[in-house]
C-alpha positions as CSV (number, residue, x, y, z in Angstrom):
1,M,0.0,0.0,0.0
2,A,2.9,2.4,0.8
3,A,4.4,1.7,-2.7
4,L,1.0,2.6,-4.3
5,A,0.9,5.9,-2.3
6,A,4.4,6.8,-3.3
7,A,3.7,6.1,-6.9
8,L,0.5,8.2,-6.7
9,A,2.4,11.1,-5.1
10,I,5.1,10.9,-7.8
11,W,2.5,10.8,-10.6
12,T,0.6,13.8,-9.1
13,S,3.8,15.8,-8.8
14,A,4.6,15.1,-12.4
15,A,1.1,16.1,-13.6
16,R,1.4,19.5,-11.8
17,A,4.8,20.5,-13.2
18,Q,3.6,23.3,-15.5
19,T,6.6,25.5,-15.1
20,P,10.4,24.7,-15.2
21,E,10.7,25.5,-11.5
22,A,7.8,23.3,-10.6
23,A,9.3,20.4,-12.6
24,V,12.6,20.9,-10.7
25,R,10.8,20.9,-7.4
26,A,8.9,17.7,-8.4
27,L,12.1,15.9,-9.5
28,G,13.7,16.9,-6.2
29,A,10.7,15.3,-4.4
30,D,11.1,12.2,-6.5
31,F,14.8,11.9,-5.6
32,E,14.0,12.6,-2.0
33,A,11.5,9.8,-2.0
34,A,14.1,7.5,-3.6
35,A,16.6,8.4,-0.9
36,Q,14.0,7.5,1.8
37,A,13.3,4.2,0.0
38,A,17.0,3.5,-0.3
39,E,17.4,3.6,3.5
40,A,15.3,0.5,3.9
41,N,15.9,-1.1,0.5
42,P,18.8,0.1,-1.6
43,A,17.5,-1.7,-4.7
44,A,14.1,-0.1,-4.4
45,G,15.8,3.3,-4.0
46,A,17.9,2.7,-7.2
47,A,14.7,1.6,-9.0
48,Q,13.0,4.9,-8.0
49,V,16.1,6.9,-9.2
50,G,15.8,5.1,-12.6
51,A,12.1,5.9,-12.8
52,A,12.8,9.6,-11.9
53,L,15.5,9.8,-14.6
54,D,13.0,8.4,-17.1
55,R,10.3,10.8,-16.0
56,W,12.2,14.0,-15.8
57,F,15.4,13.7,-18.0
58,D,15.9,13.6,-21.7
59,L,18.3,10.7,-21.3
60,R,18.7,10.2,-25.1
61,S,19.8,13.8,-25.6
62,M,22.2,13.6,-22.6
63,A,23.6,10.3,-23.7
64,L,24.4,11.7,-27.2
65,S,25.8,14.9,-25.8
66,A,28.2,12.9,-23.6
67,L,29.8,11.3,-26.7
68,P,32.3,13.1,-28.9
69,E,30.5,14.1,-32.1
70,A,32.3,11.5,-34.3
71,W,30.8,8.7,-32.1
72,R,27.2,9.8,-31.9
73,D,26.0,7.9,-34.9
74,K,27.4,4.7,-33.3
75,A,25.1,5.1,-30.2
76,D,22.6,2.2,-30.1
77,A,20.1,0.9,-27.6
78,A,22.9,-0.9,-25.7
79,Y,24.8,2.3,-25.3
80,H,21.7,4.2,-24.1
81,A,20.8,1.5,-21.6
82,A,24.4,1.4,-20.3
83,Y,24.4,5.3,-20.0
84,K,21.2,5.3,-18.0
85,S,22.5,2.5,-15.8
86,R,25.7,4.4,-15.1
87,L,23.8,7.6,-14.4
88,T,21.6,5.8,-11.9
89,R,24.5,4.2,-10.1
90,E,26.4,7.5,-9.9
91,F,23.4,9.2,-8.5
92,V,22.9,6.5,-5.9
93,R,26.5,6.5,-5.0
94,Q,27.1,10.2,-4.8
95,T,23.7,11.5,-3.7
96,L,21.6,8.9,-1.9
97,R,24.4,7.8,0.3
98,A,25.6,11.3,0.9
99,G,22.7,12.1,3.2
100,D,19.5,14.0,3.0
101,G,19.6,17.1,0.8
102,E,17.0,19.5,-0.4
103,L,16.8,20.9,-4.0
104,V,15.8,24.5,-3.7
105,P,15.1,26.5,-7.0
106,I,16.5,30.0,-6.7
107,G,15.6,31.5,-10.1
108,T,15.2,31.0,-13.9
109,R,16.6,32.5,-17.0
110,P,16.0,31.8,-20.7
111,L,18.7,30.4,-22.9
112,G,17.4,30.1,-26.5
113,S,14.8,27.3,-26.5
114,L,15.7,26.2,-23.0
115,T,15.0,27.6,-19.6
116,L,17.7,27.3,-17.0
117,V,16.6,26.7,-13.4
118,G,19.3,27.6,-10.9
119,T,19.1,25.6,-7.6
120,E,20.9,25.2,-4.4
121,V,21.3,21.8,-2.8
122,R,21.0,22.3,0.9
123,E,21.6,19.9,3.7
124,D,20.6,20.8,7.3
125,G,20.1,24.3,6.1
126,R,23.6,24.8,4.7
127,L,24.6,25.1,1.1
128,V,26.2,21.9,-0.3
129,R,26.4,22.8,-4.0
130,M,24.9,24.8,-6.8
131,T,23.3,23.2,-9.8
132,E,21.6,24.5,-12.9
133,F,19.0,22.4,-14.8
134,Y,18.7,23.0,-18.5
135,M,14.9,22.5,-19.0
136,R,13.3,21.9,-22.4
137,P,9.5,22.2,-22.9
138,T,8.0,18.9,-24.0
139,G,4.3,18.1,-24.5
140,G,2.9,20.4,-21.8
141,G,5.7,19.6,-19.4
142,W,9.4,20.0,-18.9
143,R,12.4,17.7,-19.2
144,V,16.0,18.1,-18.2
145,S,18.3,18.1,-21.2
146,N,21.5,18.8,-19.2
147,V,22.7,19.7,-15.7
148,A,25.5,21.9,-14.6
149,V,27.0,21.1,-11.2
150,E,29.1,24.0,-9.8
151,G,29.3,25.4,-13.4
152,V,30.4,22.2,-15.1
153,L,28.0,20.5,-17.5
154,V,27.5,16.9,-16.6
155,T,27.7,15.8,-20.3
156,A,30.9,17.8,-20.9
157,Q,32.5,16.0,-17.9
158,Q,31.2,12.7,-19.2
159,Q,32.6,13.4,-22.6
160,N,36.1,13.9,-21.0
161,D,35.6,10.7,-19.0
162,F,34.6,8.7,-22.1
163,R,37.3,9.9,-24.5
164,P,40.2,7.7,-23.2
165,V,38.0,4.6,-23.5
166,L,36.9,5.5,-27.0
167,I,40.5,6.4,-28.1
168,S,41.8,3.0,-26.9
169,G,38.7,1.0,-27.8
170,D,35.4,1.2,-29.5
171,M,31.7,1.5,-28.6
172,P,31.5,-2.0,-27.0
173,A,34.5,-1.0,-24.8
174,L,32.5,2.2,-23.7
175,I,29.4,0.1,-23.0
176,A,31.5,-2.3,-20.9
177,Y,33.0,0.7,-19.1
178,L,29.5,2.2,-18.4
179,S,28.1,-1.2,-17.4
180,G,30.9,-1.8,-14.9
181,G,31.1,-0.4,-11.3
182,P,31.3,3.3,-10.6
């Protein structure tokens, strides 16, 4: 019954996200629920993180942006699945196990077809880090197309991380790297 209530709360938050800031607040609530679930059951928390990524993030766009341009046409379903898996594991490792944090939107600004939502991640009332969500309007809602953490785009950092694997290998080597441990 608790799982049904949690799913209903997440669906309701997603349905109400009519502005970029509301979407960021809702995704923050989804990740907070995942952190709470992970305390009792780490696998359930990770599953909730994966569901939140699917709901709020344009993972296809991010996965392609994380590749050097010459490799983007080689991205297949296996790469996209490995990318999501790695993103989920990194979020669980770096965020859920780091303690309780609150995502607080502090303002928005336009950037071409995107709206950037600046946020503070606060823990026990103190600032832990600054993030900026690159929000794209989609079908009456909003999706994250990239995130900057302390001014560094996640996909730019990933591109730097992936480059040595691609130089010394190929797409299957990158998929193996992404599918391995954090």
